[in-house]
N, CA, C and O atoms as a GROMACS GRO file, in nm:
protein
  452
    1MET      N    1   0.136  -0.110   0.000
    1MET     CA    2  -0.039   0.009  -0.045
    1MET      C    3   0.110   0.127   0.026
    1MET      O    4   0.207   0.124   0.102
    2ASP      N    5   0.019   0.238  -0.087
    2ASP     CA    6   0.126   0.306  -0.073
    2ASP      C    7   0.044   0.449   0.080
    2ASP      O    8  -0.039   0.438   0.170
    3LEU      N    9   0.135   0.567   0.027
    3LEU     CA   10   0.119   0.654   0.160
    3LEU      C   11   0.076   0.734   0.084
    3LEU      O   12   0.138   0.764  -0.018
    4SER      N   13  -0.122   0.821   0.141
    4SER     CA   14  -0.174   0.920   0.079
    4SER      C   15  -0.123   1.075   0.199
    4SER      O   16  -0.135   1.089   0.320
    5LEU      N   17  -0.067   1.165   0.093
    5LEU     CA   18  -0.023   1.308   0.223
    5LEU      C   19  -0.154   1.425   0.146
    5LEU      O   20  -0.199   1.424   0.032
    6SER      N   21  -0.181   1.504   0.247
    6SER     CA   22  -0.267   1.678   0.202
    6SER      C   23  -0.291   1.763   0.255
    6SER      O   24  -0.412   1.779   0.267
    7THR      N   25  -0.225   1.841   0.303
    7THR     CA   26  -0.149   1.958   0.387
    7THR      C   27  -0.332   2.041   0.422
    7THR      O   28  -0.419   1.985   0.355
    8GLU      N   29  -0.381   2.147   0.508
    8GLU     CA   30  -0.456   2.182   0.438
    8GLU      C   31  -0.458   2.339   0.616
    8GLU      O   32  -0.487   2.282   0.721
    9THR      N   33  -0.439   2.448   0.630
    9THR     CA   34  -0.404   2.553   0.710
    9THR      C   35  -0.547   2.605   0.764
    9THR      O   36  -0.631   2.658   0.692
   10MET      N   37  -0.565   2.576   0.927
   10MET     CA   38  -0.670   2.581   0.992
   10MET      C   39  -0.650   2.709   1.112
   10MET      O   40  -0.654   2.664   1.227
   11GLY      N   41  -0.625   2.897   1.101
   11GLY     CA   42  -0.553   2.886   1.202
   11GLY      C   43  -0.398   2.877   1.163
   11GLY      O   44  -0.343   2.854   1.055
   12ASP      N   45  -0.350   2.903   1.288
   12ASP     CA   46  -0.224   2.920   1.291
   12ASP      C   47  -0.176   2.749   1.285
   12ASP      O   48  -0.062   2.712   1.257
   13ARG      N   49  -0.260   2.682   1.309
   13ARG     CA   50  -0.240   2.499   1.249
   13ARG      C   51  -0.207   2.467   1.123
   13ARG      O   52  -0.238   2.522   1.017
   14THR      N   53  -0.138   2.369   1.149
   14THR     CA   54  -0.129   2.306   0.933
   14THR      C   55  -0.162   2.172   0.968
   14THR      O   56  -0.105   2.102   1.052
   15ILE      N   57  -0.272   2.142   0.886
   15ILE     CA   58  -0.281   1.995   0.904
   15ILE      C   59  -0.273   1.896   0.778
   15ILE      O   60  -0.333   1.902   0.670
   16VAL      N   61  -0.148   1.772   0.845
   16VAL     CA   62  -0.097   1.709   0.766
   16VAL      C   63  -0.233   1.543   0.770
   16VAL      O   64  -0.295   1.496   0.866
   17ARG      N   65  -0.233   1.519   0.690
   17ARG     CA   66  -0.395   1.441   0.658
   17ARG      C   67  -0.314   1.281   0.591
   17ARG      O   68  -0.327   1.253   0.472
   18VAL      N   69  -0.254   1.213   0.664
   18VAL     CA   70  -0.208   1.118   0.626
   18VAL      C   71  -0.261   0.949   0.582
   18VAL      O   72  -0.300   0.899   0.687
   19GLY      N   73  -0.271   0.875   0.498
   19GLY     CA   74  -0.346   0.782   0.488
   19GLY      C   75  -0.236   0.692   0.400
   19GLY      O   76  -0.126   0.729   0.359
   20GLY      N   77  -0.308   0.550   0.384
   20GLY     CA   78  -0.215   0.404   0.414
   20GLY      C   79  -0.119   0.370   0.521
   20GLY      O   80  -0.121   0.372   0.644
   21GLU      N   81  -0.053   0.346   0.450
   21GLU     CA   82   0.087   0.263   0.544
   21GLU      C   83   0.204   0.410   0.572
   21GLU      O   84   0.269   0.479   0.493
   22ILE      N   85   0.194   0.411   0.667
   22ILE     CA   86   0.364   0.423   0.775
   22ILE      C   87   0.483   0.326   0.764
   22ILE      O   88   0.495   0.236   0.846
   23ASP      N   89   0.566   0.342   0.670
   23ASP     CA   90   0.699   0.236   0.676
   23ASP      C   91   0.795   0.255   0.655
   23ASP      O   92   0.824   0.374   0.669
   24VAL      N   93   0.898   0.172   0.614
   24VAL     CA   94   1.019   0.188   0.578
   24VAL      C   95   1.052   0.210   0.421
   24VAL      O   96   1.166   0.214   0.376
   25TYR      N   97   0.963   0.219   0.364
   25TYR     CA   98   0.956   0.231   0.168
   25TYR      C   99   0.887   0.435   0.134
   25TYR      O  100   0.925   0.514   0.048
   26THR      N  101   0.784   0.451   0.242
   26THR     CA  102   0.715   0.576   0.228
   26THR      C  103   0.718   0.661   0.380
   26THR      O  104   0.653   0.766   0.384
   27ALA      N  105   0.781   0.624   0.486
   27ALA     CA  106   0.807   0.700   0.556
   27ALA      C  107   0.868   0.807   0.521
   27ALA      O  108   0.846   0.895   0.604
   28PRO      N  109   0.964   0.859   0.401
   28PRO     CA  110   1.064   0.918   0.374
   28PRO      C  111   0.999   1.062   0.309
   28PRO      O  112   1.028   1.182   0.315
   29LYS      N  113   0.852   0.946   0.216
   29LYS     CA  114   0.839   1.104   0.150
   29LYS      C  115   0.750   1.178   0.342
   29LYS      O  116   0.750   1.300   0.332
   30LEU      N  117   0.702   1.145   0.448
   30LEU     CA  118   0.624   1.178   0.472
   30LEU      C  119   0.752   1.308   0.582
   30LEU      O  120   0.708   1.416   0.621
   31ARG      N  121   0.867   1.272   0.604
   31ARG     CA  122   0.969   1.317   0.643
   31ARG      C  123   1.014   1.451   0.597
   31ARG      O  124   1.062   1.546   0.659
   32GLU      N  125   0.965   1.422   0.372
   32GLU     CA  126   0.988   1.475   0.317
   32GLU      C  127   0.928   1.650   0.339
   32GLU      O  128   0.991   1.755   0.327
   33GLN      N  129   0.732   1.616   0.386
   33GLN     CA  130   0.658   1.588   0.435
   33GLN      C  131   0.641   1.749   0.534
   33GLN      O  132   0.566   1.846   0.523
   34LEU      N  133   0.736   1.716   0.615
   34LEU     CA  134   0.696   1.823   0.761
   34LEU      C  135   0.820   1.847   0.722
   34LEU      O  136   0.849   1.960   0.760
   35VAL      N  137   0.940   1.781   0.644
   35VAL     CA  138   1.116   1.932   0.635
   35VAL      C  139   0.996   2.004   0.613
   35VAL      O  140   0.946   2.084   0.692
   36GLU      N  141   0.950   1.973   0.499
   36GLU     CA  142   0.875   2.176   0.412
   36GLU      C  143   0.806   2.234   0.434
   36GLU      O  144   0.790   2.348   0.390
   37LEU      N  145   0.720   2.163   0.533
   37LEU     CA  146   0.649   2.216   0.606
   37LEU      C  147   0.711   2.350   0.715
   37LEU      O  148   0.678   2.468   0.719
   38VAL      N  149   0.813   2.272   0.796
   38VAL     CA  150   0.893   2.345   0.941
   38VAL      C  151   0.979   2.468   0.775
   38VAL      O  152   1.005   2.578   0.824
   39ASN      N  153   1.009   2.466   0.658
   39ASN     CA  154   1.108   2.515   0.612
   39ASN      C  155   1.062   2.626   0.576
   39ASN      O  156   1.142   2.719   0.572
   40ASP      N  157   0.947   2.648   0.544
   40ASP     CA  158   0.792   2.714   0.495
   40ASP      C  159   0.796   2.792   0.600
   40ASP      O  160   0.839   2.901   0.562
   41GLY      N  161   0.767   2.794   0.754
   41GLY     CA  162   0.779   2.843   0.861
   41GLY      C  163   0.680   2.786   0.912
   41GLY      O  164   0.692   2.826   1.028
   42SER      N  165   0.567   2.705   0.910
   42SER     CA  166   0.455   2.525   1.010
   42SER      C  167   0.491   2.530   1.087
   42SER      O  168   0.595   2.464   1.086
   43PHE      N  169   0.472   2.580   1.192
   43PHE     CA  170   0.510   2.526   1.354
   43PHE      C  171   0.412   2.484   1.424
   43PHE      O  172   0.431   2.520   1.540
   44HIS      N  173   0.271   2.398   1.408
   44HIS     CA  174   0.151   2.417   1.450
   44HIS      C  175   0.158   2.318   1.391
   44HIS      O  176   0.100   2.315   1.282
   45LEU      N  177   0.235   2.197   1.438
   45LEU     CA  178   0.168   2.086   1.353
   45LEU      C  179   0.073   2.003   1.405
   45LEU      O  180   0.100   1.967   1.519
   46VAL      N  181  -0.091   1.935   1.334
   46VAL     CA  182  -0.151   1.854   1.366
   46VAL      C  183  -0.160   1.705   1.267
   46VAL      O  184  -0.254   1.712   1.188
   47VAL      N  185  -0.092   1.596   1.259
   47VAL     CA  186  -0.087   1.504   1.221
   47VAL      C  187  -0.192   1.390   1.178
   47VAL      O  188  -0.210   1.295   1.254
   48ASP      N  189  -0.251   1.400   1.075
   48ASP     CA  190  -0.463   1.282   1.098
   48ASP      C  191  -0.390   1.193   1.079
   48ASP      O  192  -0.358   1.196   0.960
   49MET      N  193  -0.328   1.088   1.147
   49MET     CA  194  -0.287   0.954   1.110
   49MET      C  195  -0.497   0.841   1.169
   49MET      O  196  -0.516   0.734   1.226
   50GLU      N  197  -0.588   0.942   1.116
   50GLU     CA  198  -0.685   0.870   1.118
   50GLU      C  199  -0.734   0.751   0.971
   50GLU      O  200  -0.838   0.686   0.983
   51GLY      N  201  -0.666   0.739   0.871
   51GLY     CA  202  -0.675   0.729   0.792
   51GLY      C  203  -0.499   0.633   0.684
   51GLY      O  204  -0.449   0.599   0.576
   52VAL      N  205  -0.485   0.642   0.885
   52VAL     CA  206  -0.342   0.536   0.853
   52VAL      C  207  -0.364   0.366   0.931
   52VAL      O  208  -0.413   0.311   1.031
   53ASP      N  209  -0.295   0.337   0.812
   53ASP     CA  210  -0.352   0.096   0.809
   53ASP      C  211  -0.218   0.059   0.900
   53ASP      O  212  -0.244  -0.013   0.997
   54PHE      N  213  -0.154   0.078   0.893
   54PHE     CA  214  -0.006   0.008   0.934
   54PHE      C  215   0.125   0.179   1.056
   54PHE      O  216   0.125   0.298   1.026
   55LEU      N  217   0.172   0.143   1.122
   55LEU     CA  218   0.257   0.257   1.180
   55LEU      C  219   0.412   0.073   1.160
   55LEU      O  220   0.408  -0.050   1.166
   56ASP      N  221   0.505   0.174   1.139
   56ASP     CA  222   0.633   0.110   1.218
   56ASP      C  223   0.782   0.194   1.219
   56ASP      O  224   0.837   0.284   1.156
   57SER      N  225   0.801   0.129   1.300
   57SER     CA  226   0.946   0.209   1.382
   57SER      C  227   0.955   0.300   1.281
   57SER      O  228   0.859   0.375   1.300
   58THR      N  229   1.042   0.355   1.137
   58THR     CA  230   1.039   0.449   1.058
   58THR      C  231   0.971   0.526   1.087
   58THR      O  232   1.018   0.624   1.144
   59GLY      N  233   0.839   0.519   1.063
   59GLY     CA  234   0.740   0.582   1.157
   59GLY      C  235   0.719   0.621   1.248
   59GLY      O  236   0.609   0.675   1.263
   60LEU      N  237   0.771   0.618   1.308
   60LEU     CA  238   0.786   0.651   1.451
   60LEU      C  239   0.827   0.706   1.477
   60LEU      O  240   0.768   0.779   1.556
   61GLY      N  241   0.963   0.738   1.448
   61GLY     CA  242   1.103   0.795   1.411
   61GLY      C  243   1.073   0.937   1.314
   61GLY      O  244   1.099   1.050   1.355
   62VAL      N  245   1.016   0.911   1.184
   62VAL     CA  246   0.937   1.070   1.183
   62VAL      C  247   0.907   1.128   1.206
   62VAL      O  248   0.941   1.239   1.164
   63LEU      N  249   0.776   1.104   1.330
   63LEU     CA  250   0.751   1.149   1.327
   63LEU      C  251   0.809   1.217   1.460
   63LEU      O  252   0.790   1.339   1.469
   64VAL      N  253   0.886   1.146   1.574
   64VAL     CA  254   0.984   1.213   1.617
   64VAL      C  255   1.091   1.275   1.604
   64VAL      O  256   1.139   1.335   1.700
   65GLY      N  257   1.141   1.273   1.500
   65GLY     CA  258   1.201   1.440   1.403
   65GLY      C  259   1.076   1.506   1.370
   65GLY      O  260   1.128   1.579   1.286
   66GLY      N  261   1.045   1.515   1.369
   66GLY     CA  262   0.931   1.600   1.298
   66GLY      C  263   0.901   1.711   1.443
   66GLY      O  264   0.884   1.833   1.430
   67LEU      N  265   0.900   1.666   1.522
   67LEU     CA  266   0.901   1.690   1.686
   67LEU      C  267   0.960   1.801   1.708
   67LEU      O  268   0.923   1.918   1.703
   68LYS      N  269   1.113   1.717   1.747
   68LYS     CA  270   1.238   1.816   1.751
   68LYS      C  271   1.221   1.927   1.622
   68LYS      O  272   1.248   2.045   1.646
   69ARG      N  273   1.189   1.900   1.529
   69ARG     CA  274   1.202   2.049   1.493
   69ARG      C  275   1.064   2.128   1.486
   69ARG      O  276   1.066   2.225   1.410
   70VAL      N  277   1.011   2.117   1.516
   70VAL     CA  278   0.922   2.163   1.539
   70VAL      C  279   0.907   2.319   1.655
   70VAL      O  280   0.869   2.436   1.651
   71ARG      N  281   0.980   2.191   1.773
   71ARG     CA  282   1.063   2.222   1.892
   71ARG      C  283   1.119   2.306   1.897
   71ARG      O  284   1.150   2.369   1.998
   72ALA      N  285   1.151   2.329   1.769
   72ALA     CA  286   1.351   2.402   1.788
   72ALA      C  287   1.256   2.542   1.768
   72ALA      O  288   1.326   2.640   1.795
   73HIS      N  289   1.109   2.584   1.726
   73HIS     CA  290   1.091   2.694   1.678
   73HIS      C  291   0.992   2.771   1.735
   73HIS      O  292   0.935   2.872   1.695
   74GLU      N  293   0.971   2.647   1.925
   74GLU     CA  294   0.919   2.686   1.972
   74GLU      C  295   0.743   2.599   1.992
   74GLU      O  296   0.649   2.599   2.071
   75GLY      N  297   0.790   2.524   1.840
   75GLY     CA  298   0.641   2.496   1.775
   75GLY      C  299   0.519   2.341   1.879
   75GLY      O  300   0.514   2.292   1.992
   76SER      N  301   0.457   2.327   1.765
   76SER     CA  302   0.420   2.186   1.816
   76SER      C  303   0.423   2.117   1.789
   76SER      O  304   0.520   2.118   1.714
   77LEU      N  305   0.346   1.950   1.787
   77LEU     CA  306   0.290   1.842   1.690
   77LEU      C  307   0.263   1.761   1.766
   77LEU      O  308   0.336   1.704   1.846
   78ARG      N  309   0.099   1.745   1.737
   78ARG     CA  310   0.000   1.687   1.767
   78ARG      C  311  -0.041   1.624   1.677
   78ARG      O  312  -0.034   1.649   1.556
   79LEU      N  313  -0.120   1.484   1.764
   79LEU     CA  314  -0.108   1.363   1.660
   79LEU      C  315  -0.306   1.358   1.572
   79LEU      O  316  -0.318   1.477   1.542
   80VAL      N  317  -0.390   1.314   1.542
   80VAL     CA  318  -0.448   1.267   1.626
   80VAL      C  319  -0.489   1.091   1.566
   80VAL      O  320  -0.429   1.016   1.489
   81CYS      N  321  -0.641   1.073   1.656
   81CYS     CA  322  -0.548   0.874   1.617
   81CYS      C  323  -0.710   0.839   1.703
   81CYS      O  324  -0.731   0.874   1.819
   82ASN      N  325  -0.778   0.787   1.644
   82ASN     CA  326  -0.870   0.724   1.789
   82ASN      C  327  -0.884   0.574   1.642
   82ASN      O  328  -0.993   0.542   1.595
   83GLN      N  329  -0.751   0.507   1.599
   83GLN     CA  330  -0.761   0.348   1.606
   83GLN      C  331  -0.662   0.299   1.657
   83GLN      O  332  -0.544   0.314   1.626
   84GLU      N  333  -0.744   0.186   1.805
   84GLU     CA  334  -0.726   0.115   1.910
   84GLU      C  335  -0.512   0.052   1.862
   84GLU      O  336  -0.409   0.056   1.929
   85ARG      N  337  -0.538   0.010   1.736
   85ARG     CA  338  -0.465  -0.060   1.681
   85ARG      C  339  -0.320  -0.017   1.638
   85ARG      O  340  -0.219  -0.087   1.629
   86ILE      N  341  -0.347   0.171   1.604
   86ILE     CA  342  -0.266   0.307   1.606
   86ILE      C  343  -0.188   0.318   1.712
   86ILE      O  344  -0.073   0.276   1.722
   87LEU      N  345  -0.282   0.406   1.834
   87LEU     CA  346  -0.295   0.375   1.923
   87LEU      C  347  -0.178   0.262   2.039
   87LEU      O  348  -0.062   0.279   2.078
   88LYS      N  349  -0.247   0.185   2.054
   88LYS     CA  350  -0.119   0.085   2.135
   88LYS      C  351   0.028   0.102   2.073
   88LYS      O  352   0.100   0.112   2.173
   89ILE      N  353   0.092   0.107   1.982
   89ILE     CA  354   0.204   0.102   1.940
   89ILE      C  355   0.244   0.199   2.028
   89ILE      O  356   0.308   0.180   2.131
   90PHE      N  357   0.175   0.376   1.955
   90PHE     CA  358   0.261   0.478   2.143
   90PHE      C  359   0.248   0.428   2.243
   90PHE      O  360   0.345   0.455   2.314
   91ARG      N  361   0.154   0.347   2.306
   91ARG     CA  362   0.147   0.314   2.408
   91ARG      C  363   0.255   0.239   2.454
   91ARG      O  364   0.310   0.266   2.561
   92ILE      N  365   0.302   0.119   2.361
   92ILE     CA  366   0.392   0.061   2.418
   92ILE      C  367   0.524   0.125   2.422
   92ILE      O  368   0.607   0.067   2.492
   93THR      N  369   0.561   0.236   2.360
   93THR     CA  370   0.682   0.242   2.296
   93THR      C  371   0.680   0.359   2.366
   93THR      O  372   0.754   0.448   2.326
   94VAL      N  373   0.586   0.386   2.496
   94VAL     CA  374   0.538   0.510   2.543
   94VAL      C  375   0.554   0.656   2.508
   94VAL      O  376   0.584   0.745   2.588
   95LEU      N  377   0.531   0.668   2.378
   95LEU     CA  378   0.582   0.767   2.314
   95LEU      C  379   0.439   0.854   2.343
   95LEU      O  380   0.448   0.957   2.276
   96THR      N  381   0.288   0.852   2.432
   96THR     CA  382   0.195   0.881   2.501
   96THR      C  383   0.213   0.945   2.572
   96THR      O  384   0.114   0.987   2.632
   97LYS      N  385   0.302   0.978   2.600
   97LYS     CA  386   0.428   1.100   2.751
   97LYS      C  387   0.466   1.210   2.639
   97LYS      O  388   0.488   1.327   2.671
   98VAL      N  389   0.475   1.153   2.463
   98VAL     CA  390   0.579   1.284   2.375
   98VAL      C  391   0.494   1.356   2.328
   98VAL      O  392   0.505   1.471   2.285
   99PHE      N  393   0.381   1.275   2.336
   99PHE     CA  394   0.317   1.369   2.168
   99PHE      C  395   0.136   1.389   2.228
   99PHE      O  396   0.074   1.289   2.266
  100PRO      N  397   0.096   1.474   2.227
  100PRO     CA  398  -0.062   1.545   2.235
  100PRO      C  399  -0.115   1.466   2.154
  100PRO      O  400  -0.121   1.491   2.034
  101ILE      N  401  -0.154   1.375   2.198
  101ILE     CA  402  -0.297   1.222   2.092
  101ILE      C  403  -0.446   1.290   2.091
  101ILE      O  404  -0.440   1.324   2.209
  102HIS      N  405  -0.544   1.326   2.060
  102HIS     CA  406  -0.666   1.398   2.009
  102HIS      C  407  -0.724   1.255   2.014
  102HIS      O  408  -0.668   1.148   2.039
  103THR      N  409  -0.879   1.293   1.978
  103THR     CA  410  -0.976   1.170   1.889
  103THR      C  411  -1.012   1.257   1.762
  103THR      O  412  -1.073   1.196   1.675
  104SER      N  413  -0.976   1.441   1.729
  104SER     CA  414  -1.073   1.435   1.605
  104SER      C  415  -0.942   1.601   1.600
  104SER      O  416  -0.883   1.673   1.680
  105VAL      N  417  -0.957   1.587   1.455
  105VAL     CA  418  -0.919   1.729   1.414
  105VAL      C  419  -0.942   1.852   1.462
  105VAL      O  420  -0.851   1.930   1.491
  106GLU      N  421  -1.069   1.881   1.474
  106GLU     CA  422  -1.043   1.973   1.584
  106GLU      C  423  -1.036   1.992   1.707
  106GLU      O  424  -1.022   2.104   1.756
  107GLU      N  425  -1.047   1.851   1.793
  107GLU     CA  426  -0.971   1.964   1.911
  107GLU      C  427  -0.831   1.986   1.909
  107GLU      O  428  -0.792   2.090   1.962
  108ALA      N  429  -0.712   1.877   1.838
  108ALA     CA  430  -0.645   1.850   1.822
  108ALA      C  431  -0.586   2.007   1.797
  108ALA      O  432  -0.477   2.042   1.842
  109VAL      N  433  -0.722   2.145   1.675
  109VAL     CA  434  -0.633   2.277   1.660
  109VAL      C  435  -0.693   2.356   1.745
  109VAL      O  436  -0.656   2.473   1.734
  110ALA      N  437  -0.832   2.325   1.887
  110ALA     CA  438  -0.847   2.365   1.974
  110ALA      C  439  -0.777   2.342   2.111
  110ALA      O  440  -0.828   2.397   2.208
  111ALA      N  441  -0.655   2.260   2.131
  111ALA     CA  442  -0.609   2.291   2.288
  111ALA      C  443  -0.535   2.341   2.182
  111ALA      O  444  -0.518   2.330   2.061
  112THR      N  445  -0.481   2.428   2.326
  112THR     CA  446  -0.341   2.497   2.366
  112THR      C  447  -0.196   2.431   2.411
  112THR      O  448  -0.167   2.351   2.500
  113ASP      N  449  -0.105   2.508   2.297
  113ASP     CA  450   0.060   2.446   2.409
  113ASP      C  451   0.108   2.500   2.504
  113ASP      O  452   0.205   2.451   2.561
   0.00000   0.00000   0.00000
């Protein structure tokens, strides 16, 4: 399966909608998108993972890298995920303590840093 990416802006937040699989083959595409957004001045990102079917350690690494990038600019990276199989990965790796995880894009956009 491939990876689909689209972006939109809501206020000062940039929403990155991700679909498909984030794995060793597709993660570089997501990394590129996150780097490009930060380079263009988008420092408050919401990664909508509702359409993600699979996430591996490479994908987790890309998300952590994105978080480090935005934090270097006093920014934030919030995740939207309500799929138990994906949430389980964040719990097992204890990344629930690192990423704010929301159940909807609206909730993530409304959250304050």
